[in-house]
C-alpha positions in Angstrom: 102.2 110.4 93.1 102.1 114.2 93.6 105.1 116.0 92.2 107.5 117.5 94.7 109.1 120.9 94.5 111.7 122.6 96.7 108.8 124.7 98.1 107.0 121.5 99.1 110.0 120.1 101.0 111.7 123.2 102.4 110.3 125.7 104.9 111.8 128.6 106.8 112.7 126.5 109.8 112.0 129.5 112.0 110.9 129.8 115.6 107.4 130.5 114.4 106.9 126.7 114.1 106.9 126.6 117.9 104.1 129.2 118.1 102.0 127.3 115.5 102.4 124.0 117.3 101.6 125.7 120.6 98.4 127.2 119.2 97.3 123.9 117.8 97.9 122.0 121.0 96.2 124.6 123.2 93.1 124.6 120.9 93.1 120.9 120.7 93.0 120.5 124.5 90.2 123.0 125.0 88.0 121.1 122.5 89.0 117.5 122.9 89.1 115.3 126.0 90.5 112.4 124.1 94.1 113.5 124.4 94.1 114.7 128.0 95.8 111.6 129.2 98.7 112.2 126.8 99.1 115.9 127.1 98.2 117.1 130.5 96.6 116.5 133.9 93.7 118.4 135.4 94.0 119.6 139.0 91.2 121.6 140.6 90.2 123.4 137.4 93.8 124.0 136.3 96.1 122.4 133.8 99.7 121.5 134.4 101.5 122.9 131.4 104.9 123.6 130.0 106.3 125.3 127.0 107.6 123.1 124.2 110.9 124.9 124.1 111.4 125.2 127.9 111.5 123.0 131.0 109.6 125.7 132.9 106.2 124.4 134.0 103.3 125.9 135.8 99.5 125.7 136.3 97.1 128.0 134.6 93.4 128.4 134.7 91.3 126.5 132.2 88.3 128.8 132.4 89.2 130.8 129.3 91.9 130.9 126.7 92.1 134.6 127.4 93.8 133.9 130.7 97.0 132.9 128.9 99.9 135.2 129.9 100.5 137.9 127.3 98.3 135.9 124.9 101.1 133.4 124.4 99.7 129.9 123.8 101.0 127.2 126.1 101.7 123.6 125.2 99.7 121.0 127.2 102.4 118.4 127.9 103.1 116.4 131.0 105.9 117.6 133.1 107.7 114.2 132.6 109.7 113.8 129.4 108.6 111.0 127.1 105.0 111.0 128.3 103.6 109.7 125.0 104.2 105.9 124.5 103.7 104.5 121.0 102.4 101.3 122.6 99.6 103.4 124.2 98.9 105.4 121.1 98.6 102.2 119.0 96.1 100.6 121.4 93.2 101.7 119.2 94.6 99.5 116.4 96.1 96.8 118.7 93.9 94.0 117.2 94.9 95.0 113.7 98.6 94.9 114.6 98.2 91.5 116.2 96.7 90.1 113.0 99.5 91.8 111.0 102.2 90.1 113.1 100.5 86.7 112.6 100.4 87.1 108.9 103.9 88.5 108.2 105.7 85.2 108.6 103.3 83.3 106.3 103.5 86.1 103.7 107.3 85.8 103.6 107.0 82.1 102.8 108.1 79.1 104.8 109.6 77.4 101.8 112.7 79.6 102.1 114.1 78.8 105.6 117.3 80.9 105.3 115.4 83.9 104.0 112.7 83.3 106.7 115.4 83.3 109.4 116.8 86.5 108.0 113.4 88.2 107.9 112.7 87.1 111.5 115.9 88.8 112.6 114.4 92.1 111.4 110.7 91.4 112.3 111.8 90.4 115.8 114.4 93.2 116.4 112.1 95.5 118.4 110.6 97.4 115.6 107.7 99.7 116.5 105.5 98.7 113.5 104.8 102.4 113.0 104.2 102.2 109.3 101.5 99.5 109.4 100.0 101.3 112.4 99.8 104.4 110.4 98.0 102.4 107.6 95.5 101.1 110.1 94.9 104.5 111.8 94.4 106.4 108.5 92.3 103.5 107.2 89.9 103.5 110.2 89.7 107.3 110.3 88.9 107.6 106.6 86.6 104.5 106.7 84.4 106.4 109.1 84.1 109.2 106.5 83.0 106.8 103.8 80.6 104.8 105.9 82.7 101.6 106.1 82.1 99.7 109.3 85.2 97.5 109.0 88.5 97.5 107.2 88.7 95.8 103.8 91.1 93.0 102.9 93.0 95.5 100.8 93.6 97.8 103.9 95.1 94.9 105.7 97.2 93.6 102.8 98.5 97.1 102.3 99.8 97.3 105.8 101.6 93.9 105.3 103.1 95.1 102.0 104.3 98.3 103.6 106.0 96.5 106.4 107.7 94.0 104.0 109.0 96.9 101.8 110.3 98.7 104.9 112.0 95.5 106.2 113.6 94.9 102.8 114.9 98.4 102.7 116.5 98.0 106.2 118.3 94.9 105.1 119.7 96.6 102.1 120.5 99.8 104.0 122.6 97.8 106.5 124.6 96.2 103.7 125.2 99.5 102.0 126.1 101.3 105.2 128.1 98.3 106.5 126.2 98.5 109.7 126.8 95.7 112.3 123.9 96.7 114.6 120.2 97.4 114.0 118.1 98.3 117.1 120.9 96.9 119.2 121.0 93.5 117.5 123.3 92.1 114.9 122.2 92.9 111.3 121.2 90.3 108.8 124.4 90.6 106.8 126.5 90.4 109.9 124.8 87.1 110.9 124.3 85.5 107.5 126.7 87.3 105.2 126.2 89.9 102.5 125.1 87.5 99.8 122.2 86.2 101.9 121.3 89.7 103.1 121.0 91.0 99.6 119.0 88.0 98.5 116.7 88.3 101.5 116.0 92.0 100.7 115.5 91.2 97.0 113.1 88.4 97.9 111.0 90.6 100.2 110.8 93.3 97.6 109.7 90.8 95.0 107.2 89.2 97.3 105.7 92.5 98.3 105.5 93.5 94.6 103.5 90.3 93.9 101.0 91.0 96.7 100.9 94.6 95.5 99.9 93.5 92.0 97.1 91.4 93.4 95.5 94.4 95.1 94.2 95.2 91.5 94.2 99.0 92.2 96.3 100.7 89.6 96.5 104.0 91.5 97.9 102.3 94.6 100.2 100.0 92.6 101.8 103.1 90.9 102.0 104.8 94.3 103.8 102.0 96.1 105.9 101.1 93.1 107.3 104.7 93.0 108.5 104.1 96.6 110.8 101.3 95.6 112.2 103.6 92.9 112.6 106.4 95.4 114.6 104.1 97.7 117.2 103.6 95.0 117.2 107.3 94.1 117.8 108.2 97.7 120.7 105.8 98.0 122.3 107.1 94.8 121.9 110.7 96.0 123.5 109.9 99.3 126.4 107.9 97.8 127.1 110.7 95.4 127.3 113.4 98.1 129.4 111.8 100.8 131.8 114.3 102.5 130.4 117.1 100.3 130.3 120.2 102.4 128.4 122.1 99.7 125.3 120.0 100.0 122.2 122.1 100.4 119.3 121.7 102.8 117.0 121.3 99.8 119.1 118.3 98.6 119.1 116.8 102.1 115.3 117.0 102.3 114.8 115.5 98.9 117.1 112.6 99.8 115.3 112.2 103.1 112.0 112.1 101.2 113.2 109.4 98.9 114.7 107.3 101.7 112.1 107.8 104.5 109.1 109.9 103.8 108.1 108.5 100.5 107.0 105.1 102.0 105.2 106.8 104.8 103.3 109.2 102.4 102.4 106.3 100.1 101.2 104.3 103.1 98.8 106.9 104.4 97.5 107.9 100.9 97.0 104.3 99.9 95.0 103.7 103.1 92.7 106.6 102.2 92.3 105.5 98.6 91.1 102.0 99.8 88.5 103.8 102.0 87.0 105.4 99.0 87.3 109.0 100.3 87.5 112.1 98.2 90.8 112.7 96.4 91.5 115.9 98.4 91.4 113.8 101.6 93.7 111.2 100.1 96.1 114.0 99.1 96.0 115.5 102.6 96.9 112.0 103.9 99.9 111.9 101.5 101.0 115.3 102.8 100.6 114.1 106.4 102.8 111.1 105.7 105.4 113.2 103.9 105.7 115.8 106.6 105.7 113.2 109.4 108.3 111.2 107.6 110.6 114.2 107.1 110.1 115.2 110.8 111.1 111.7 111.9 114.1 111.7 109.7 115.4 115.0 111.0 114.8 113.9 114.6 116.7 110.7 113.9 119.6 112.7 112.5 119.6 114.9 115.6 119.7 111.9 117.9 122.8 110.6 116.0 124.6 113.6 117.7 122.8 113.7 121.1 122.3 110.1 122.2 124.8 107.4 123.2 125.6 104.3 121.2 123.6 102.2 123.7 120.5 104.4 123.2 120.9 104.5 119.4 121.6 100.8 119.0 124.5 101.8 116.8 127.6 103.9 117.1 126.9 107.6 117.8 127.9 110.0 115.0 127.9 107.1 112.6 126.3 109.0 109.7 128.9 111.8 109.9 131.7 109.3 110.2 130.6 107.8 106.9 130.4 111.3 105.2 126.6 111.4 105.2 125.9 115.1 106.1 122.5 115.6 107.7 120.5 118.6 108.8 122.5 119.4 112.0 125.8 119.3 110.0 124.4 121.4 107.1 123.2 124.1 109.5 126.5 124.0 111.5 128.6 124.4 108.3 126.9 127.8 107.7 128.5 129.1 110.9 131.7 127.2 111.4 134.4 127.1 108.6 136.6 124.8 110.7 134.0 122.1 110.5 134.4 122.0 106.7 138.1 121.4 107.0 137.6 118.5 109.4 134.9 116.8 107.2 136.8 117.2 104.0 139.8 115.5 105.6 137.4 112.5 106.1 138.5 112.2 109.7 141.9 110.9 109.1 143.3 112.4 112.3 142.6 110.7 115.6 139.9 112.5 117.5 138.8 114.6 114.5 135.3 112.9 114.4 134.6 113.9 118.0 135.9 117.4 117.3 133.4 117.6 114.4 130.5 116.4 116.6 131.4 118.9 119.3 131.4 121.7 116.7 128.0 120.7 115.4 126.6 120.8 119.0 128.3 124.1 119.9 127.4 126.3 116.9 123.7 125.8 116.8 123.3 122.9 114.3 121.2 120.9 116.7 118.9 123.7 117.6 118.2 124.7 114.0 117.5 121.1 113.1 115.1 120.9 116.0 113.2 123.9 114.5 113.1 122.2 111.2 111.6 119.0 112.7 109.0 121.1 114.6 108.1 122.9 111.4 107.4 119.7 109.6 105.4 118.5 112.6 103.2 121.6 112.5 102.5 120.9 108.8 101.7 117.2 109.5 99.1 118.2 112.2 97.5 120.7 109.9 97.1 118.0 107.2 94.9 116.0 109.6 92.2 118.7 109.8 90.1 117.0 107.1 89.6 113.9 109.4 86.8 113.6 111.8 87.7 114.1 115.5 88.1 110.9 117.5 90.5 108.3 118.8 92.1 107.6 115.4 92.8 111.2 114.5 94.1 111.8 118.0 96.4 108.9 117.7 97.8 110.3 114.4 98.4 113.6 116.1 100.1 112.0 119.1 102.5 110.2 116.8 103.7 113.6 115.6 104.1 114.7 119.2 105.8 111.5 120.2 108.4 112.2 117.6 109.2 115.7 119.0 109.4 114.4 122.5 112.4 112.4 121.4 114.4 115.6 121.2 113.1 117.5 124.2 
């Protein structure tokens, strides 16, 4: 796995990320008709457009990019929020995902009915299957580059392994966080007890490791094995910094890489390796997965402050309540000293948690976190430039945009 530095993980989180993303989207729409259904609608030679950072929409001529007002690039997005649907994006690998779903249960193993039941609770809890979908999308895009007409058995097995590792991590996360709900449903440890939940997670990690070893590709084995180590490192970092108001953005991003982005990056790079593409392409896919994973984590952390418990499928502000300080809080602490006092009291006073949430929202923590998520999104899209244009690359781009739409 490529070594990570502070420079790799931390950017300036400035408003220039909006302009970069705007330029990319404008150029993409001029040259590709594939994504028109997701980003805009054409009416009498005009495109309905709106700025990424504004609800203000208008129609502009598509005859020339020079007609843009003041040379400012516009973002081609539908006027309705939430236009991009992952179900629609994943249509190009729908058959691959169907095969994956059929194989998951048999991979877990029917000889362990209790563990099987616990796994089904997660597999059937409304997950998006985003990680295996990423495996299939990168696999098919890079397979085109190397002349492969169909995915290999290793491609498919990798997707199954990745989903098993992700599921195991969710089971253990819920135990550590003492979470009662996951995607609006009761967690495994809530239904079956902590003992069964821990064993279920352990079993799935072990089973995925066995299948990983049978891939017989040392580079991929090392890559995915590092992910399991990263999970533990991330949990340790988080546990050791609860209610620590001196935590830095760099530390938050490293922890987020360990807990979230590491698996995504390994998934996308492993897919490229099995396609036999040049190492530079495989490394670009690693960077895409890393930046996408970080952007997703930042967005999730924003939603913890901006969505209701019903929308989240868990109590709002739950991370802050447990002392886990995320990007919006870290940014807010730079401007609001009172927030530090509330957090360091560990919310012992009634209503103090809501007071802290209100302060985060009022003093710009949410907005600065949004800029950070957009910055990582810009980087992820740029990482895809080595791939051939087509439906698979467009889908990978749209996943990035879907993530940002969640905070518009």
